N, C-alpha and C positions, 0 to 999 in steps of 0.2 A: 804782595809787596807794594804795588802801586798805591793801595789805600794808605799805607804808612807815609809814603812820600807826599801824597796829596794832603793828608792830615797835617803833616809838618808845614807844608806851604800855606795852608789855611789857618794853622793854629797859632800864628804870631799875634799875641795880644799887645795892647798898648803898654802894659807893664813890662812885657818881655822886650819891647822896643826900647824902653827907658833903661832897663838894666843891661841890655846887650846880650841876654841869654834867652833861650827858648826851651820850654819843657813840653814834651808831647807824650801822652799815654798811648801805648799800643795795646792790642787786645790780649796778647799772650806772650809767654816767654819764648815760644817758638817764633812768633812774629818779630820779637826783639832780636833774636839770633839771626833771622833772615835779613833784617834791616842792617845788622852789623856786617854780614857778608856782602850785602849790596854796596854799602858805603865803602868798605875796604876794597871791593872790586873796582870802585871809581878812583882808587889811589889815595883815599883819605885815611889818615891814621885814626883809629878808634880805641878809646880806653874802655875797658870793661868786657863783659858785664861785671858790675860792682853790686854786691849783695848788701841790701839795706835792711834786712830782717823781713819785711813784708812786701818788698818790691825789689826788682833788679833794674839797673840802668846801664846804658852805654852813653859815652860822651864823645863828641867830636866838634870841630869848628866848621861852620859853613863858609862859603867863598867870601863873605863879607867880614869874616873874623868873629862872628857871634858864636858863642858856645851853645851847643845843642845837646839836650838830654832827652833820650827816649827811655821810657820806663814801662815796665810790665808788673802788674800786681801778681804776687805769688803767695800772699798770706791766706790763712784759713779763716773761716767764719769765726772760730773761737778766738783767734788772735785779734781780729778786728773788734770783736765784742769786748775783749779785755782792754784794748786801747780806748775804746769809747768809755768804759767804766772808769779808767784812771785819768782820763783827759782833764776833768775839772780839778782834780787834786794836783795834777802836774802844773796846770795854769796858776792855781793858787800859790803853790810853792815857788814857782818862777817869779811871780809878781812880788813876793815877799823877799826872796833871796837873790834874784837875778842870776842864779846858778842853775845849771842843767839838772832837772829832777831825775831821780833814779828809778821811778816807777816802771819804766819800760826797758830796764837794763837787759831783759831777756831778748829784746830785739838785737842788741849789739852782740850778745852771746851767739845768737843764730848766725849773724854775719861773720863773726870770728871763726866759728866752726867751719863755715863754707870756705872762707879764705884759707884756713889750714889744710883743708882737703885739696884745694887747688894748687897750693904752693909747696 
């Protein structure tokens, strides 16, 4: 657990400071859940974990009011390979239409399935 908190404290980039939010990757889903338990034990409200298809995140606010996201990769090698394959097509489509491409709809389907199981 200490490594997650230390990583958070060190992980504040200039961009995060400008946007008022911070995103930190943790090593595993177990570490994400341990971080959630730790933060909640400190009396801080935590949202999540939220399933995003190939990663899960928790969200909370630090004492200065900055939004914090801790995320753990959960995707498979095959999923990452498919995303790499369709990424150029997605960028091309978005550049032309300025609308969300549908090449990775399967990610959203995974997240919806997980939410349905939870709720």
